[in-house]
DRENBA-133918 format. One record per residue (C-alpha): residue number from 1; x, y, z. Coordinates in Angstrom, 2 decimals, m for minus. Layout:
REC,NUM,X,Y,Z
...
This chain:
REC,1,m38.84,m18.04,m75.12
REC,2,m41.09,m16.43,m72.51
REC,3,m41.08,m17.88,m69.00
REC,4,m44.86,m17.43,m68.74
REC,5,m46.92,m20.35,m70.04
REC,6,m50.70,m20.39,m70.45
REC,7,m50.84,m24.00,m71.57
REC,8,m48.98,m27.17,m70.71
REC,9,m47.29,m28.78,m73.70
REC,10,m47.84,m32.52,m73.80
REC,11,m46.42,m35.46,m75.69
REC,12,m45.39,m39.10,m75.42
REC,13,m42.38,m40.16,m73.37
REC,14,m40.08,m42.46,m75.38
REC,15,m38.38,m43.77,m72.21
REC,16,m37.89,m47.53,m72.33
REC,17,m37.11,m47.97,m68.61
REC,18,m40.03,m49.45,m66.68
REC,19,m38.93,m50.03,m63.10
REC,20,m35.90,m48.19,m61.71
REC,21,m33.95,m48.73,m58.51
REC,22,m34.05,m45.67,m56.27
REC,23,m31.88,m43.98,m53.67
REC,24,m35.00,m42.88,m51.78
REC,25,m34.45,m45.77,m49.39
REC,26,m32.26,m43.22,m47.56
REC,27,m35.55,m41.52,m46.63
REC,28,m37.29,m44.81,m45.76
REC,29,m39.59,m44.42,m48.76
REC,30,m38.83,m47.09,m51.35
REC,31,m36.23,m49.17,m53.19
REC,32,m37.81,m48.75,m56.63
REC,33,m39.70,m46.05,m58.50
REC,34,m42.13,m46.05,m61.39
REC,35,m42.81,m42.66,m62.96
REC,36,m45.91,m42.34,m65.13
REC,37,m44.61,m39.26,m66.96
REC,38,m41.71,m36.87,m67.45
REC,39,m42.53,m33.34,m66.35
REC,40,m45.35,m32.23,m64.08
REC,41,m48.29,m29.83,m64.32
REC,42,m47.98,m28.63,m60.73
REC,43,m44.75,m26.72,m61.32
REC,44,m43.66,m26.55,m57.67
REC,45,m40.79,m24.07,m57.63
REC,46,m38.73,m25.88,m54.98
REC,47,m38.97,m29.24,m56.77
REC,48,m35.63,m31.05,m57.03
REC,49,m36.65,m33.13,m60.06
REC,50,m35.62,m30.65,m62.82
REC,51,m32.04,m30.84,m61.53
REC,52,m31.92,m34.65,m61.66
REC,53,m30.50,m36.68,m64.59
REC,54,m34.05,m37.54,m65.67
REC,55,m34.34,m33.93,m66.89
REC,56,m30.77,m32.62,m67.08
REC,57,m29.41,m35.34,m69.35
REC,58,m32.30,m35.34,m71.83
REC,59,m32.40,m31.84,m73.35
REC,60,m32.56,m33.13,m76.93
REC,61,m35.55,m35.35,m76.16
REC,62,m37.38,m32.56,m74.32
REC,63,m36.77,m30.11,m77.14
REC,64,m37.87,m32.59,m79.80
REC,65,m41.01,m33.84,m78.04
REC,66,m42.36,m30.70,m76.31
REC,67,m40.18,m27.78,m77.48
REC,68,m38.45,m27.29,m74.11
REC,69,m35.36,m25.11,m74.05
REC,70,m34.68,m25.15,m70.30
REC,71,m36.04,m28.11,m68.35
REC,72,m35.80,m26.35,m64.99
REC,73,m37.06,m22.87,m65.84
REC,74,m39.93,m24.33,m67.84
REC,75,m40.82,m26.89,m65.16
REC,76,m44.61,m27.06,m64.89
REC,77,m45.18,m26.25,m68.56
REC,78,m44.57,m29.69,m70.10
REC,79,m45.64,m33.29,m69.57
REC,80,m44.71,m36.40,m71.55
REC,81,m46.96,m39.34,m70.67
REC,82,m45.83,m42.97,m70.56
REC,83,m48.81,m44.64,m72.18
REC,84,m49.11,m48.42,m71.80
REC,85,m46.75,m48.40,m68.82
REC,86,m49.03,m50.55,m66.67
REC,87,m49.16,m53.32,m69.25
REC,88,m45.38,m53.23,m69.77
REC,89,m44.82,m53.27,m66.02
REC,90,m47.12,m56.25,m65.59
REC,91,m45.13,m58.23,m68.19
REC,92,m41.84,m57.08,m66.65
REC,93,m42.89,m58.29,m63.20
REC,94,m43.88,m61.67,m64.65
REC,95,m40.26,m62.10,m65.79
REC,96,m38.46,m60.46,m62.86
REC,97,m36.93,m62.91,m60.40
REC,98,m34.61,m60.81,m58.21
REC,99,m36.13,m58.16,m55.94
REC,100,m34.02,m55.67,m53.99
REC,101,m35.02,m55.10,m50.35
REC,102,m32.89,m52.76,m48.26
REC,103,m33.47,m52.31,m44.54
REC,104,m34.91,m48.83,m45.07
REC,105,m36.62,m49.25,m48.43
REC,106,m38.14,m52.69,m47.73
REC,107,m38.57,m53.41,m51.43
REC,108,m41.31,m50.78,m51.75
REC,109,m42.10,m49.24,m55.17
REC,110,m42.72,m45.48,m55.20
REC,111,m45.32,m44.11,m57.65
REC,112,m44.40,m41.42,m58.72
REC,113,m41.52,m39.48,m57.18
REC,114,m40.34,m37.52,m60.24
REC,115,m43.81,m36.34,m61.24
REC,116,m47.31,m36.34,m59.77
REC,117,m49.09,m39.52,m60.77
REC,118,m52.53,m37.91,m60.35
REC,119,m51.75,m34.47,m61.76
REC,120,m54.57,m34.99,m64.29
REC,121,m56.91,m37.66,m65.62
REC,122,m54.50,m38.91,m68.27
REC,123,m51.76,m39.54,m65.71
REC,124,m54.35,m41.05,m63.40
REC,125,m55.38,m43.68,m65.96
REC,126,m51.75,m44.76,m66.32
REC,127,m51.37,m44.82,m62.54
REC,128,m54.43,m47.02,m62.09
REC,129,m52.90,m49.71,m64.31
REC,130,m49.50,m49.35,m62.62
REC,131,m50.97,m49.82,m59.13
REC,132,m52.98,m52.82,m60.33
REC,133,m49.87,m54.42,m61.84
REC,134,m47.79,m53.89,m58.70
REC,135,m50.35,m55.00,m56.13
REC,136,m51.45,m58.02,m58.18
REC,137,m47.79,m59.13,m58.03
REC,138,m47.82,m58.45,m54.27
REC,139,m45.31,m55.60,m54.51
REC,140,m45.64,m52.99,m51.80
REC,141,m46.64,m49.74,m53.47
REC,142,m46.29,m46.20,m52.08
REC,143,m48.32,m43.65,m54.05
REC,144,m47.48,m39.96,m53.54
REC,145,m49.71,m37.24,m54.99
REC,146,m50.80,m33.68,m54.31
REC,147,m54.17,m34.61,m55.77
REC,148,m55.59,m37.47,m53.66
REC,149,m59.10,m36.18,m54.46
REC,150,m58.59,m37.22,m58.09
REC,151,m57.03,m40.49,m56.95
REC,152,m60.33,m41.36,m55.26
REC,153,m61.65,m42.24,m58.74
REC,154,m59.49,m45.36,m58.35
REC,155,m60.34,m46.10,m54.73
REC,156,m61.53,m49.57,m55.79
REC,157,m57.99,m50.41,m56.93
REC,158,m56.54,m49.19,m53.65
REC,159,m59.08,m51.20,m51.66
REC,160,m58.31,m54.30,m53.74
REC,161,m54.59,m53.70,m53.18
REC,162,m55.14,m54.09,m49.43
REC,163,m51.97,m54.26,m47.38
REC,164,m49.82,m53.78,m50.49
REC,165,m50.65,m50.12,m51.08
REC,166,m50.49,m46.84,m49.19
REC,167,m51.26,m43.34,m50.47
REC,168,m49.88,m40.06,m49.22
REC,169,m49.69,m36.39,m50.03
REC,170,m47.22,m33.55,m49.52
REC,171,m48.77,m31.02,m47.15
REC,172,m46.00,m28.56,m46.21
REC,173,m48.18,m25.81,m44.72
REC,174,m51.89,m25.13,m44.20
REC,175,m51.65,m21.50,m45.39
REC,176,m53.28,m21.84,m48.82
REC,177,m51.98,m18.49,m50.14
REC,178,m48.37,m19.23,m49.27
REC,179,m48.58,m22.75,m50.68
REC,180,m50.15,m21.46,m53.91
REC,181,m47.28,m18.98,m54.32
REC,182,m44.64,m21.69,m54.70
REC,183,m46.85,m24.62,m55.77
REC,184,m48.77,m22.63,m58.40
REC,185,m50.84,m25.36,m60.03
REC,186,m51.26,m27.87,m57.20
REC,187,m54.50,m28.40,m55.23
REC,188,m54.85,m26.49,m51.95
REC,189,m53.71,m28.13,m48.69
REC,190,m57.31,m28.55,m47.49
REC,191,m58.13,m30.55,m50.64
REC,192,m55.13,m32.81,m50.11
REC,193,m56.10,m33.45,m46.51
REC,194,m59.72,m34.12,m47.45
REC,195,m58.62,m36.67,m50.04
REC,196,m56.46,m38.54,m47.52
REC,197,m59.28,m38.51,m44.96
REC,198,m61.61,m40.14,m47.50
REC,199,m59.04,m42.80,m48.33
REC,200,m58.67,m43.50,m44.61
REC,201,m62.45,m43.83,m44.29
REC,202,m62.29,m46.48,m47.03
REC,203,m59.72,m48.40,m45.00
REC,204,m56.75,m47.48,m47.23
REC,205,m53.43,m46.80,m45.48
REC,206,m52.25,m43.18,m45.67
REC,207,m49.11,m41.17,m44.97
REC,208,m48.15,m37.48,m45.08
REC,209,m45.01,m35.79,m46.34
REC,210,m44.84,m32.57,m44.29
REC,211,m42.20,m31.25,m46.64
REC,212,m40.84,m28.70,m46.90
REC,213,m42.14,m26.61,m44.00
REC,214,m41.76,m22.85,m44.44
REC,215,m39.65,m20.45,m42.35
REC,216,m42.81,m18.35,m41.79
REC,217,m44.25,m21.15,m39.62
REC,218,m43.73,m20.87,m35.85
REC,219,m44.28,m23.57,m33.25
REC,220,m47.99,m22.78,m32.89
REC,221,m48.44,m23.02,m36.67
REC,222,m46.76,m26.43,m36.73
REC,223,m48.90,m27.62,m33.82
REC,224,m52.09,m26.56,m35.61
REC,225,m50.89,m28.26,m38.80
REC,226,m50.05,m31.53,m37.04
REC,227,m53.44,m31.49,m35.33
REC,228,m55.08,m31.20,m38.73
REC,229,m52.91,m33.94,m40.24
REC,230,m53.99,m36.27,m37.44
REC,231,m57.50,m36.14,m38.96
REC,232,m56.47,m38.59,m41.71
REC,233,m54.92,m41.00,m39.18
REC,234,m51.64,m41.35,m41.12
REC,235,m49.33,m44.30,m40.57
REC,236,m46.43,m41.85,m40.61
REC,237,m45.81,m38.11,m40.99
REC,238,m42.47,m37.50,m42.67
REC,239,m41.02,m34.04,m42.01
REC,240,m38.33,m31.98,m43.69
REC,241,m37.38,m28.26,m43.61
REC,242,m36.68,m26.52,m46.91
REC,243,m33.23,m26.79,m48.48
REC,244,m31.93,m23.35,m49.59
REC,245,m29.54,m24.62,m52.27
REC,246,m29.62,m24.77,m56.04
REC,247,m31.43,m22.99,m58.83
REC,248,m34.80,m24.27,m57.64
REC,249,m34.41,m22.26,m54.42
REC,250,m33.80,m19.07,m56.41
REC,251,m37.01,m19.79,m58.31
REC,252,m38.86,m20.41,m55.04
REC,253,m37.90,m17.02,m53.59
REC,254,m38.80,m15.23,m56.81
REC,255,m42.14,m17.05,m57.07
REC,256,m43.08,m15.92,m53.57
REC,257,m42.23,m12.32,m54.52
REC,258,m44.17,m12.51,m57.77
REC,259,m47.22,m13.84,m55.92
REC,260,m47.16,m10.92,m53.50
REC,261,m46.15,m13.09,m50.54
REC,262,m43.63,m10.57,m49.22
REC,263,m43.13,m12.14,m45.78
REC,264,m42.58,m15.59,m47.24
REC,265,m40.12,m14.25,m49.81
REC,266,m38.14,m12.34,m47.18
REC,267,m38.03,m15.28,m44.76
REC,268,m36.91,m17.62,m47.54
REC,269,m34.28,m15.16,m48.71
REC,270,m32.79,m14.99,m45.20
REC,271,m32.14,m18.74,m45.34
REC,272,m29.22,m18.05,m47.68
REC,273,m27.36,m17.21,m44.47
REC,274,m26.17,m20.56,m43.16
REC,275,m26.60,m19.72,m39.49
REC,276,m30.16,m18.58,m40.12
REC,277,m30.95,m21.78,m42.04
REC,278,m29.43,m23.99,m39.32
REC,279,m31.48,m22.21,m36.65
REC,280,m34.74,m22.49,m38.62
REC,281,m34.17,m26.11,m39.64
REC,282,m33.20,m27.40,m36.19
REC,283,m36.10,m25.51,m34.57
REC,284,m38.62,m27.02,m36.99
REC,285,m37.23,m30.52,m36.61
REC,286,m37.35,m30.34,m32.83
REC,287,m40.79,m28.73,m32.72
REC,288,m42.30,m31.32,m35.07
REC,289,m40.69,m34.14,m33.10
REC,290,m41.94,m32.81,m29.75
REC,291,m45.45,m31.90,m30.90
REC,292,m45.79,m35.21,m32.71
REC,293,m44.88,m37.02,m29.51
REC,294,m47.41,m34.97,m27.52
REC,295,m50.16,m35.74,m30.04
REC,296,m49.26,m39.41,m30.36
REC,297,m48.52,m38.95,m34.07
REC,298,m46.00,m41.29,m35.76
REC,299,m43.51,m38.65,m36.90
REC,300,m40.32,m39.41,m38.82
REC,301,m37.76,m36.63,m39.41
REC,302,m35.69,m36.16,m42.55
REC,303,m32.67,m34.04,m41.46
REC,304,m30.44,m32.82,m44.28
REC,305,m26.90,m34.24,m44.39
REC,306,m25.47,m30.75,m44.75
REC,307,m27.38,m29.58,m41.68
REC,308,m25.76,m32.27,m39.56
REC,309,m22.33,m30.89,m40.46
REC,310,m23.14,m27.46,m39.00
REC,311,m24.75,m28.20,m35.63
REC,312,m23.25,m29.02,m32.22
REC,313,m21.86,m32.47,m31.46
REC,314,m24.91,m33.36,m29.37
REC,315,m27.27,m32.20,m32.10
REC,316,m25.31,m34.22,m34.65
REC,317,m25.97,m37.37,m32.64
REC,318,m29.65,m36.48,m32.39
REC,319,m30.12,m35.77,m36.10
REC,320,m27.99,m38.67,m37.31
REC,321,m30.04,m41.03,m35.15
REC,322,m33.12,m39.93,m37.11
REC,323,m31.38,m40.69,m40.40
REC,324,m30.46,m44.15,m39.11
REC,325,m33.78,m44.94,m37.43
REC,326,m36.44,m47.01,m39.14
REC,327,m39.71,m45.33,m40.08
REC,328,m42.44,m46.06,m37.49
REC,329,m45.00,m47.24,m40.05
REC,330,m45.73,m50.95,m40.28
REC,331,m46.28,m50.77,m44.05
REC,332,m44.25,m53.32,m46.03
REC,333,m43.44,m55.45,m43.02
REC,334,m41.50,m52.69,m41.34
REC,335,m40.37,m53.40,m37.81
REC,336,m41.99,m50.97,m35.42
REC,337,m39.20,m49.42,m33.31
REC,338,m39.25,m50.66,m29.73
REC,339,m37.51,m47.59,m28.39
REC,340,m38.71,m44.03,m28.03
REC,341,m37.70,m41.49,m30.68
REC,342,m34.36,m39.75,m30.17
REC,343,m34.58,m36.46,m28.31
REC,344,m32.85,m33.18,m28.99
REC,345,m30.35,m32.18,m26.29
REC,346,m31.05,m28.47,m26.88
REC,347,m34.47,m27.18,m25.89
REC,348,m35.88,m24.42,m28.08
REC,349,m39.00,m22.39,m27.32
C-alpha cells in the first residue's frame, strides 16, 4: 500500500474502555485519560502514540475497521471515533466510587493524550460531551489540542467548567515552515497561540506544552518563543527536547527532508550521536529554565530519564530534581512550590 494518503479513512472505534488510568502522572499531567478516538488526522511524525499498545496490539481491529496495514507508517491517515463516549462516561462516573489521586497527577483526567480531541468537528462534538460529563462530576479535566481555535466553539462548556478545566496546546517552535514539515496536518503555531489567548480572555485556565523543541532553535529563538507564549498567560509552560529514539524519529527526519527543510533534517539527524543529543537537550533545558525565570513564566521541565544517565553528577541532581518537583500550576489543588526552581550547575551560553 502506498505511504501517501489523500484522504483520512474513518470508522467507529469498538473500544469498550471508557476511563483509563495513566502513567502521565510522571509528567505532572494527569492520573486518568479519556481518548475520543483512535488515530489522529494531524499525523505528527514524532508522535509516540503509534508505538503504544493502543495501536501496536490492535492490528486486526485497525485492518478490519479502516484497512490499516501498518499503524505507525500510516499514522495520520486513519481515525476511529468513539461515538456516545460522553454519555457512557457520565454513567460510569455516576457509579464510580474510588478515585486515584497521585501526588503528581492529582486525580486529573487528560483529554485526549493519544489523539487530538479537536482534530475536526466530529471529534469536537464527542469532546464537548466528555468535558461536560467530567466537570459536572467535579473531576479536574486537562484538555490538550493543537486546534484550540476549533475548541472555542465549546467555550461555553469551558466557562461553565470553571476551576475544573484547563486547556492547552503543544507549541514546540514558532517557525511555521519547520513545524509544518513534521506536523503536516496540524494548525500553525500562531493559530494555536491565538486560540489559547482567546480562551484566556474568556477567563479559562490555559497551559502550553513546549514540546518537543527543535535542535535548530538557539537561545534567542527560545527567548522569542517564550515571550510569545507569555501572551496567553499560561498557568504553566511544560518543556521537553526531542527524543531521537524509535521508528517515529526516523520518520521525523525523513519528513523534514521531504518537506525541503534541509537544515532541520540535518540537525535532527545529528542527534543520533548521543553526545550531540545530550549537548542539545541540556542546553535547551537550561535555556528554557533561565529565560522562563527572567520572564516570570511558570516553566516546568520534562528531562528524559535516559538523558539523566549521560550527564555529569551535578547535572543529574539538577535534572532529577525537575522530575521530582511538583508542577507550579495551581490547577487541581496543586501545592505551589515554596522554593525557587532548581538551577543548573553548568552555565551554557
